N, C-alpha and C positions, 0 to 999 in steps of 0.2 A: 832593494827589498827590505833590508834591515831598517833603513830609514823610514820606510812606509809603516812598518810594524811599530817602530818607536813613536811615530806620529799618531798612529791609531790608538796606541796605549795612552799617550798623553791626552788625546781628546777624551777617551773614556774616563781617565782619572779626573780631568777637568769637569766633566759632566757629573761625576759622582760628588766631587767637591762642591759644585754649585747646588746640587740637590741637598747635600748635607747643610750647606750654609742657609739655604731657604728654610729647611726644617728647623734649624736652630733659631731662626728669627721668630718663629711662632712662640707665643707665650707658654710657659709651663703652667701646670696646675697642681697645687697641693690642696687636696680635698680632705678636710678633717670632720669626721662624723662622730658625735658623742652620744652615748647611750643613756637615756633617761634624765637628761639635763633640762631643768626648767630655766626661767629667766631670773633666778636668784643669783645675780651677778652684779658687780659694782657698776659696770657701765650701763646696766639696765635700771640702776637706781636702788639696788638693795643696800640697806645701811650697814650690814654686818659681814656679808660674804666677801672674802678676799680673793680677787681674780685678776691679779696684775697683768697677766699675759693675755687673757681675753681682752682686757681693757687696752693693752698695748696694740693688739690687732685692730680693735675698734678705732683707735686713733689713726691708724693707717688706712682704714677703709670706710665703708658705709655700713652702719648698723641699722638693721630693719626692725622697727618697733612693733609692727603688726604682721609677723610671719606665722603661718599656720600649717600644721601637718594635715595630711588627708585621711589619716586614721591614727588614733592615739595608742598604737601598739607597735612593737618593733618590726616584725616581719611585714605586715601590711604597709606600714609607712615607708620602709626602706625599699620594698619592691615597687612602690609607687614612684618615689622620686628618682630611683635609679633606672626606671624604664620610661619615665615621663608620662605615665598613665595613672588614671584614678583606680582605687582599689577594686571597684566592681568591674573594671575593665581587665585588670590583671587576674581576677579571680582569687586574689589573696585577701581573705577576710579573717585569718587566724594565723597563729605562729606555725601551724602545721601545713599550710598550703604552699604551693610552689607556682610561681608565674610561668615557668617553663612548661608545666602540665597543660596550660591553656594556650600559651603563646610561645611555642618552641623556637620560633625564628625571630622573635623580637630583638632588636638591637638595643642593648642597654647603653647608658651614658658612657661607661668606660669602654665598651666595645666600639662606640662611635669614634672615640679617640684612637683606639687601635687601628681602625680602618683607615685613618688619615695620618698614619706615620708616627704616632706617639708611642713611646715605651710606657706601658700601663701596668701598675702593680699596686697591690694592697698589703697593708699590715694590720692584722686584727680584724675587727668586726665591721664589715660594710653591708653585705647581705646578712641574712639571719644566722644567729648563733643562739643556742640555748645557754643562757648565762646563769650560773657559772659552770654547768655540767660539761659544756662542749669547749670551754676554753682550752687552748692547746691543740685543738683539732681544726679541721676545715669547716666544721659546723654544716649549715645548709648553704654553703657558698655556691656561687655560680662560676665554675671554672672558666667558662668561655669568655668571661669578662676581663680576664687578667693575663698578662704575659708571665707574671711572677706573683707568688703569694707567700706571706709569712704568717705563721700561727703562733704567736708568743704564749708562753706559759710561765707564771711566776709563783712567788711564795704565797700569794692569796689562794692558790689551789691547794697548797700543802697544809694550810692551817684551818681547813674547813671544820675539823673536829672541835675547834675552839670557838667557833662563831656563835654569837648570841642570836637567837631567832625566836620569833613568836610561835612558830610551829616546828617542833623538833624534827631535824633531818631535812628541812626545806630552807633554801637560801635565795632562790631566784624570784619566786612569785610572792614572797612574803617579806616583811621587814626583818632585816638581819644585818648584823654589823660586828666589827672587830677592830680594835686598836692594836697595831703591830709595831713592836720595836724593831725597825728595819730601815734599810736604805731604800730610796725610791727605786733604784735600778734593779732591785730584786723582785719587784712587783710586775705583773703582766704588762701594765701600761708603760712602766719604765723600760722594760725589755723591748716592748714594741717601739717606743720612741727611739731607742738606740738602733734598732733595725732600720727604722725609717731614715735616720741620720746617715747610716751607711749607704742606703739606696740613693740618697741625694748626692753623695760623693761619687758613688760608682756610676751613676747615670747622669752626671752633669753634662749638659749639652755641649760644652766645650771639649769634653772627652769623646762623646758618642756622635756628635753631629745630629742629634735627634732630641726633640723636646720630650718632656715627660708629663704624665698624668699619674701622680702618686696619691693614693688614698690611705689615710690613717684612721683606723677605727678604734677609738678609746672605749674601754669597757666601763670604767667608773664615770659617773656615780651610780650605775645600776647596782641593785642589791646582789650580793651582800656588800655593804659599805665597808670594805676593807681598805685601810690606808695606813701609812706610817704614822707613828705616834705624834710626831711634831705638828702635824696638821690638826690633830685633835686639840692640841694645846692652844691653837689659834682661837678656839671657840670655847671658852670656859662655860660649862653647862648653865651656871647661874645667870649668865648674860643672855641666854636664849629665851625669847618670848614666843612660845608656840601659838599657832593659830588654833583657836578653840571653836567648836561648833556653836553658833549663836542660837539662843532659844528661839524656836519658831521658824528657823531657817528652812527646814524641810517641809513645812506644812503645805506649801504650794508647789512642791516639786513632784512630778509624776514618778511613781516607783520605778518605771523603766529607766529613768535618768540616773539612778543611784546604784553604784556597784560597790557594795560593802564587802571587804575582805575579812576573813575570820579574825576576831580579837582586836581589830584596829580601832573601833569606836570606844573601846573600854580602857584605852591607855590612860595612865595617870599623867599629870604634868611632868614629874621627874622622868618618867619613861619617854615622853615626847621630847623632852630636852636632850636626853641621851641619844635618841634616834636621829634627831635633827642635827645634833653635833656631828654625828658620824657621816651624815649626808653632806654637810658643809665641808667636813674634812676631806671627803672623797672628791668634792668639786675642786677644792684647792690643790689636791694632789694631781688631779687631771690637768689643772691649769699649769702647774709646774712643768709637766711633760710637754704641753703645748709650747711653753717658753723655750724648752730645749730645741724644738723644731724651728721656732722663729730665730733663735740664735744661730742655728745651723744655716738657715737661708742667708742670714747676714754674713756669717763667716765665710761661706762659700760664694759670696757675691752673686746670690740668686734673687735677692729681694726685688730688684728692678725688672726682672724678667719672669716673675712667678705670680700668678693669681692665687690668692689664698681664700678658700671658703671654709667657714666654721659654722657648723649647724648641729642641732640635736634632732633625733628622730621624732620626738614628740615632747610634750610637757610633762609635768609631774606634780602631784599633790602632796602636801605635807600637813594635811589636816583641814583644809577648807571644805565646808559642807560636811564635815565628818569623814572625808575621803582621803585616802592615801594612795600613792602611786599613780596609776593611769587608767585608760580604757573608757572613760566617760566623755561627755561632750561639753563640759564646762571649760571656761577660759584656761584654767590651770593645766588641763590635759592637752588642749589643742594648740596653745601658743608656744612657739619655740624661739630660742635665740638664733639669730642668723646674721652673720657678718661676712661681707664680701670685700676683699681688698684687691683693687686693681691698680697696679703701678701707673702713675702718670695721669690719673683721671681728674685731679684737681678738686676732688670732693672728699679728701681724707678727713676723718673725724666727724663727718656729717651723719645725721639720722634721717632715714626715709620713713615717713609716717604712713604711707599708703599700705593698703592691705595686699599681701602677697601670699602665694602658696608654694609649698616645696616642689610641686611639679614644675614650677617656673625655673628651677635650677638647670634643667637639661637644656632648654633653648638658650638660656643666658650664657652658659659656658660655651656652647657651640658657637654662638654669635661672637663672643669675645675672642675666641681662638680661630675664627675664620672657617669653621666647619659647617657643612650643610645641616640644617635642622630637619630631622626625619619627619615624614608626613604624619607618623603616628603620635608624635610628641604633642601632648595636650596643653602644656603650659604656655605662658607668655614671657617673652624675654624681659628681664629686669634691667637691661642696658639703659633704657631711658631714666630709670631711677638712680643708676650709678653715675650718670652724667648730670642729673638734676634731681636730688633727693626730694624735691617738692612735687615731682611729677607723679603720675598714677597710671597704672596699666590695667587695673581691674577694680570692680566695685565691691567684690565680695570674695570670701574664701569658703570653700566647701569641705566639710569633714564628715566622715561616716564611721559608725561603729556598730557592733552587734549588740542587740539587747540581751542582757545577762540576767535579768530578773527571773528567778526560778519559777515563780507562779505563772508568769506570762508564757514561759517556755513550755511548762507542763500543759497549759491550756491550748497551745498551738503546736502540737508535735509535727515535725517534718517541715515546718515553714521557715523560710529565711526571714528572720526578724531583725530589722535594721533601724537605727536612728540616724537622721541626717541633720546637720546644723549648718547655718549660713551666718558668717560673721562679716558685717559691714564695718565701716569706720566707726559707727556709733552703736549698732545693735547686734545682738545675737538672737536668731530665731531657730528653734529646734522642733522637729517633728519626730515622734517615735512611732514606727510602723505606719508611716504616712499620716500620722495624726491619730490613728486608732487607739494608741496607748498613751496619748498625752502630747501637749505642746508647751513650749516655753518661749518667753520673750524677755530679754534683759536690755536695759538702757545703760550703757557703760558711762555715759556722761553724768548721769544722776545716781547710778547704782553700780560702782565698779566691783563690789563684792557679790553681785548677783543675788541679792537678798530677796528682791521682789519680782515674782513672775508676773509679767504684764499681759500674758496671753489672753486673759479675759477682761482686760481693761477697755472700757468703752472709749476712753480718751485716745487710745492707741489703735482703734479699729482700722483707720486708714493705713497707718504704718504696717500693721499686721497683714493687711491684704496685699500690700506691695511686696512684703518679704515672702509671703506664702507663694505668690506667683513666681518670684525670682528663684526661690528654693526649688520649686517643682520643675522649672525650666532647667536649672542647673543639674538637678538630680537625674533627669532623663538624659541630658547630654553626657553626663559622666558614666552612663551605662553603655554608650555607643560602642559597638564592636569594632576594635581597631584593626581587625584582620582584613 
């Protein structure tokens, strides 16, 4: 009898070991989401910004040159790519909305990994946080998405009374900045990186027999641009050449397309230099924390078993068209940095030039890790581009935003007023209120600065008609009820 029991125990233990070994063979995922980061990075061709660790990751993976968010504001964008749905499907069209209110049972990207045997945790901002007010809290997180969560809080919260701001008492929605004599690890993102390094060690698959999906949400360079002084020193103000609004630039732009924040068009050149210096310093500070994570993967011998994703929630303006920050449908707001490093693909250091969307991340990671792709996920897997960066999976990227023009909103009370834009490899076509409040067409081959709106150009009538048809078809598809 005792022998039978021993044999049974041995069989059970062997089954447990085999299951653990199978789980451990699945790739891990380190998903790094950055807040308000544009493509001002060295690996994207910026001549001044120092981003050695983003560049190091790009050398290990595939850099996507034409990646676009589905809404150029934090909560709508994050709710979109973390559910695999478009903003009008999630119902999240502002920072105050919740996708669970409309889709209480939707399986998010991290939940899908939970369901299939992964340890899933986040540090910092993945779903929405009000920044900086909610730093150190859970913000508007989705608890069902994680096995474990860490909410770091650092010196950047303690020095808010010293922050320079265009609007007294406001730090998140307006330009604000501060140079701090401090060590990286006293800041929220430094503390967050340390917490993530601890999680990598604690949940190493060799210890747990279980793969991980760990998500790091960095807060910088979101306003306020608070960073250690040494990063400010990397960018002497006199070396910064700010983008200035070109005379006549706005003459052919519909009012619906322009979102002017208070005082931002009136900035002097020295003020612009100071603000951009702080933004660049915050980017380099964030980059240094990314470097600590990459070092930890190397030191813990996880590089060859971990997929790394690096992405921003949307783009960011630093003066183009007289605009700052985000929320509009120009290239600066919609285009994002995206790098995916998959060990062993043979395409390290390559650039994918095809148009992609952030909703494509859900099916991509599911396929790479051998997980089923849920029926609701709208994106297209980017695995073909990871295997061959010259490949293409879609012809266009769709982005939506709310019309913020005060006059238009006053004249249309109670209406949902949206703008939709379609970015192809060459063109951007935009309709405001389905065209009622204006249209735009830009040719990036001849006009990368979007100076000339070709929407009324006779020479572009055929192109315009094709893009109108594609935008309207895609706009309707992106409203489809996923339930």
